[in-house]
C-alpha positions in Angstrom: 0.0 0.0 0.0 1.4 3.4 -1.0 1.5 5.9 1.9 1.8 9.1 -0.1 -0.7 11.5 -1.6 -3.4 10.5 -4.0 -2.1 6.9 -4.4 -3.2 6.0 -0.9 -5.7 3.2 -0.8 -9.0 3.1 1.0 -9.3 0.5 3.8 -12.4 -0.9 2.1 -12.9 -0.4 -1.6 -16.0 1.8 -2.5 -18.5 0.1 -4.8 -20.1 2.3 -7.4 -23.7 1.8 -8.8 -22.3 0.5 -12.1 -20.2 -2.2 -10.4 -16.8 -0.5 -10.6 -14.8 0.0 -7.4 -12.8 3.0 -6.1 -9.6 1.7 -4.7 -7.5 4.8 -4.1 -8.0 8.5 -3.4 -7.1 9.2 -7.0 -9.8 6.9 -8.3 -12.4 8.7 -6.1 -11.1 12.1 -7.3 -11.3 11.1 -10.9 -14.8 9.8 -10.4 -16.0 13.0 -8.8 -14.4 15.2 -11.5 -16.2 13.1 -14.1 -19.6 13.9 -12.6 -21.8 16.5 -14.3 -21.1 20.0 -12.9 -24.6 20.3 -11.4 -24.2 17.1 -9.4 -20.7 17.7 -8.3 -21.8 21.1 -6.9 -24.1 19.4 -4.4 -23.1 19.9 -0.7 -22.6 16.1 -0.3 -20.1 16.0 -3.1 -18.4 19.2 -1.9 -17.9 17.6 1.5 -16.5 14.4 -0.1 -14.0 16.5 -2.2 -12.9 18.4 0.9 -12.3 15.1 2.8 -10.4 13.7 -0.2 -8.1 16.7 -0.2 -7.5 16.5 3.5 -6.7 12.8 3.3 -4.3 13.3 0.4 -2.2 15.4 2.7 -2.0 12.7 5.4 -5.3 12.3 7.1 -7.0 8.8 7.6 -8.5 7.5 4.4 -11.5 6.3 6.3 -12.8 9.9 6.5 -12.7 10.3 2.7 -14.3 6.9 2.2 -17.2 7.8 4.5 -17.6 11.1 2.6 -17.7 9.5 -0.8 -20.0 6.7 0.4 -22.5 9.2 1.9 -22.5 11.3 -1.3 -23.1 8.2 -3.4 -26.0 7.1 -1.1 -27.5 10.6 -0.6 -30.8 9.5 -2.3 -31.2 6.3 -0.4 -34.0 6.6 2.1 -33.8 4.6 5.3 -37.2 3.0 6.1 -38.3 2.0 9.5 -39.3 -1.7 9.7 -42.2 -2.0 12.1 -42.3 -5.8 11.7 -38.9 -6.2 13.3 -38.7 -8.3 16.4 -38.8 -6.3 19.6 -35.8 -6.3 21.9 -36.2 -7.8 25.4 -34.2 -5.1 27.1 -35.8 -3.9 30.2 -38.4 -6.7 30.3 -36.6 -9.0 32.6 -38.9 -10.9 34.9 -38.1 -11.3 38.6 -38.5 -14.7 40.2 -41.2 -13.3 42.5 -43.3 -12.2 39.5 -43.5 -15.7 38.0 
């Protein structure tokens, strides 16, 4: 693994919607610069760009990976699953209550 600049690798590769993977900071930067100008101007992508620039100067690559992943998944809506099994926390029965 290269430890300098844009050639630094992500701890976990970032999967793109088209199946490709971003392995290094340079791969992520090239992907972002290839986006349409209107999309790359979104706040999520601007944050990812800033994180990439900081990491290229020596910060942890995990921060840049999180920024790019959050920007890629900005349109994914998390849905609450009400059918999920309830947790048993706080429902412990005492021997005297049995």
